[in-house]
C-alpha positions in Angstrom: 49.2 126.3 -58.7 48.5 130.0 -58.2 47.1 131.0 -54.8 43.4 132.0 -54.9 42.9 135.8 -55.0 42.1 137.4 -51.7 38.8 139.3 -51.7 38.8 143.1 -51.3 36.7 142.8 -48.2 39.2 140.6 -46.5 42.0 142.8 -47.4 40.2 145.8 -46.0 39.5 144.0 -42.7 43.1 142.8 -42.5 44.8 146.1 -43.0 42.2 148.0 -41.0 43.0 145.7 -38.1 46.7 146.3 -38.6 46.1 150.1 -38.7 44.4 149.8 -35.3 47.7 148.5 -33.8 49.9 151.4 -35.0 49.0 154.0 -32.3 49.7 151.5 -29.5 52.9 150.3 -31.1 54.0 153.9 -31.6 53.6 154.6 -27.9 55.4 151.4 -26.9 58.2 152.1 -29.3 58.6 155.6 -27.8 58.7 154.3 -24.3 61.1 151.5 -24.8 63.5 153.7 -26.6 63.6 156.5 -24.0 60.9 158.7 -25.6 58.3 160.6 -23.6 55.3 160.5 -26.0 52.1 160.8 -23.9 54.0 160.8 -20.6 53.6 163.4 -18.0 56.2 161.7 -15.8 58.9 160.0 -18.0 60.2 158.2 -14.9 57.0 156.1 -15.0 58.6 153.9 -17.7 62.2 154.0 -16.5 62.4 150.8 -14.5 63.5 147.4 -15.9 60.1 146.0 -15.0 58.3 148.6 -17.0 60.7 148.0 -19.9 59.7 144.3 -19.8 56.0 145.1 -19.5 56.2 147.5 -22.5 58.1 145.0 -24.6 55.6 142.2 -23.7 52.5 144.3 -24.5 54.1 145.7 -27.6 55.0 142.2 -28.7 51.4 141.1 -28.2 50.3 143.7 -30.7 53.0 142.5 -33.1 51.5 139.1 -32.8 48.1 140.6 -33.7 49.6 142.0 -36.9 50.9 138.6 -37.9 47.6 137.0 -37.1 45.7 139.5 -39.2 48.0 138.7 -42.2 47.7 134.9 -41.5 43.9 135.2 -41.5 43.9 136.9 -44.9 46.5 135.2 -47.1 46.6 131.6 -48.2 49.9 130.8 -46.3 48.0 131.3 -43.1 46.0 128.1 -43.7 49.2 126.1 -43.6 50.1 127.2 -40.1 49.5 124.4 -37.6 46.2 125.0 -35.9 47.5 125.4 -32.3 49.9 128.1 -33.4 46.9 130.1 -34.7 44.2 129.1 -32.2 46.0 129.7 -29.0 47.0 133.4 -29.6 43.7 134.4 -31.1 41.9 132.6 -28.2 43.8 134.6 -25.6 43.4 137.7 -27.8 39.6 137.2 -27.9 39.7 136.9 -24.1 41.5 140.2 -23.7 39.8 142.2 -26.4 36.2 141.0 -26.4 35.5 142.4 -22.9 36.9 145.7 -23.9 34.6 145.9 -26.9 31.6 144.9 -24.8 32.6 147.4 -22.1 33.3 150.2 -24.5 30.3 152.4 -23.6 31.4 152.3 -19.9 35.0 153.1 -20.9 33.9 156.1 -23.0 31.8 157.4 -20.2 34.7 157.0 -17.8 37.1 158.8 -20.1 34.6 161.6 -20.6 35.0 162.5 -16.9 37.8 164.9 -15.8 41.0 162.9 -15.2 43.4 163.4 -12.3 46.3 165.7 -13.3 48.8 163.7 -11.2 48.4 160.6 -13.4 51.7 159.7 -15.2 50.0 159.5 -18.6 48.4 162.2 -20.6 44.6 161.9 -20.8 44.6 161.3 -24.5 46.7 158.1 -24.1 43.9 156.3 -22.5 41.5 157.1 -25.4 44.2 156.0 -27.9 44.9 152.7 -26.1 41.3 151.6 -25.4 40.1 152.9 -28.8 42.9 150.9 -30.5 42.0 147.8 -28.5 38.3 148.1 -29.4 39.2 148.6 -33.0 41.4 145.5 -33.0 38.8 143.5 -31.2 36.2 144.1 -33.8 38.4 143.8 -36.9 40.8 141.1 -35.8 38.0 138.9 -34.7 36.1 139.5 -37.9 39.3 138.4 -39.8 39.4 135.3 -37.7 35.8 134.4 -38.3 36.4 134.6 -42.1 39.5 132.5 -41.7 37.8 129.9 -39.5 34.8 129.7 -41.8 37.1 128.7 -44.7 39.5 126.4 -42.8 37.0 124.7 -40.4 33.7 125.0 -42.2 32.5 121.7 -40.8 32.3 123.2 -37.3 29.5 125.5 -38.5 27.7 122.9 -40.5 28.3 119.8 -38.4 26.7 118.5 -35.2 28.3 118.0 -31.8 30.5 114.9 -31.5 28.9 112.3 -29.1 30.2 112.2 -25.6 30.0 114.0 -22.3 31.8 117.1 -20.9 33.6 114.9 -18.5 35.2 115.8 -15.2 37.2 118.6 -16.8 34.1 120.3 -18.1 32.3 120.0 -14.8 35.3 121.5 -13.0 35.5 124.3 -15.6 31.8 125.1 -15.0 32.4 125.3 -11.2 35.4 127.6 -11.9 33.3 129.8 -14.1 30.8 130.2 -11.3 33.6 131.1 -8.9 34.9 133.6 -11.4 31.5 135.1 -11.9 30.9 135.5 -8.2 34.3 137.1 -7.6 34.0 139.5 -10.5 30.4 140.4 -9.6 31.7 141.4 -6.1 34.4 143.5 -7.6 32.0 145.1 -10.0 30.1 146.5 -7.1 33.3 147.5 -5.3 35.2 150.8 -5.1 37.4 150.6 -8.2 37.2 152.9 -11.2 34.1 152.8 -13.5 35.9 151.1 -16.4 37.5 148.4 -14.2 34.1 147.7 -12.6 32.4 147.5 -15.9 35.1 145.1 -17.1 34.5 142.9 -14.1 30.8 142.8 -14.8 31.4 141.8 -18.4 33.9 139.0 -17.4 31.3 137.7 -14.9 28.6 137.5 -17.5 30.9 135.9 -20.1 32.0 133.3 -17.6 28.4 132.4 -16.8 27.4 132.2 -20.4 30.4 129.9 -21.2 29.3 127.6 -18.3 25.7 127.5 -19.5 26.8 126.9 -23.1 29.1 124.0 -22.1 26.5 122.5 -19.8 24.0 122.4 -22.8 26.5 121.7 -25.5 24.6 118.5 -26.6 21.4 120.4 -27.2 20.6 122.5 -30.3 23.2 123.8 -32.7 26.9 123.4 -31.7 28.6 126.4 -33.1 26.7 129.1 -31.1 27.7 127.3 -27.9 31.3 127.0 -29.2 31.4 130.8 -29.7 30.1 131.4 -26.1 32.6 129.0 -24.6 35.4 130.3 -26.8 34.7 133.9 -25.7 33.9 133.3 -22.1 36.7 130.8 -21.4 39.1 133.1 -23.3 38.0 136.0 -21.1 38.6 133.9 -18.0 42.0 132.7 -19.0 43.2 136.0 -20.6 42.1 138.4 -17.9 43.1 136.0 -15.2 46.6 135.6 -16.5 47.0 139.3 -17.0 45.7 139.9 -13.4 48.2 137.4 -12.0 50.9 139.1 -14.0 49.9 142.4 -12.5 49.7 141.0 -8.9 53.0 139.2 -9.0 55.2 141.1 -11.5 53.8 144.6 -11.3 52.9 144.7 -7.6 49.3 145.6 -8.2 47.4 146.2 -5.0 44.0 147.4 -6.4 42.3 144.5 -4.7 43.0 142.4 -1.6 45.4 139.7 -2.7 43.9 137.2 -0.3 40.8 137.1 -2.4 42.1 138.2 -5.8 45.0 135.8 -6.4 43.0 132.5 -5.8 40.1 133.7 -7.9 42.3 134.7 -10.8 44.2 131.4 -10.6 40.9 129.5 -10.5 39.6 131.4 -13.5 42.7 130.7 -15.6 42.5 127.0 -14.9 38.8 127.0 -15.4 39.1 128.8 -18.8 41.5 126.1 -20.0 39.2 123.3 -18.8 36.2 124.8 -20.4 38.0 125.2 -23.7 39.5 121.8 -23.6 36.2 120.2 -22.9 34.3 121.9 -25.7 37.1 121.1 -28.2 36.6 117.4 -27.5 33.1 117.8 -28.9 34.1 119.4 -32.2 32.4 117.8 -35.2 34.5 115.8 -37.6 35.2 116.9 -41.2 33.0 114.9 -43.6 
């Protein structure tokens, strides 16, 4: 039987999302092959650690391209759900805070930048602009895909049960995450980083509230809040831990940062696990 025709709107969203990955992938391809595109100091990317980091982050954008195609074409519906849901959940957690923090990022980039930075000023605009572009379009493609594959989540009611111990621990972890990121948001870091902290704090709290009230009202809006907030906790926490341990990041006191980041990763997983247990059944 022939595959159903893909609508023009979905094709536009798909390939526009892929287009948004190309500037970032071009930078990464240049850096891992010894190029100096956008670099004031080419030695910045010379180490084995930076090679690994660039391959990792470039690979994440390659995954975004594959997801955009899977969300658009019929073969994507045959992929096992976990192989689709896990990367887009982490992707949501990494990209949604950038989209929500975009006005602050733009204001920060509009200020004069330090000339001793290893990257050209335009690189930051390309990177964050690309991430925001991907965040809007890739998540739009996912919503269209999820609406077709799991339509019953939108139309159904919450499955009976409780949030359990995992859910309660996840809520506590979300509160810890919110407190930590609120403190950092009023700290001495850059404007963009502090705005990002404020967004993650709010998303974590909204996820906690949504899970705590999951049995009241419609289910899918609470699922969206938990999905986004838990993803932001897990994604940003995992990236922060990678920076702290692998990249030697010292932007914040490790005595406070590492435990909070670890708690928020675990809490994000617990929140998501708990809300998935309440998914409606297909009729």
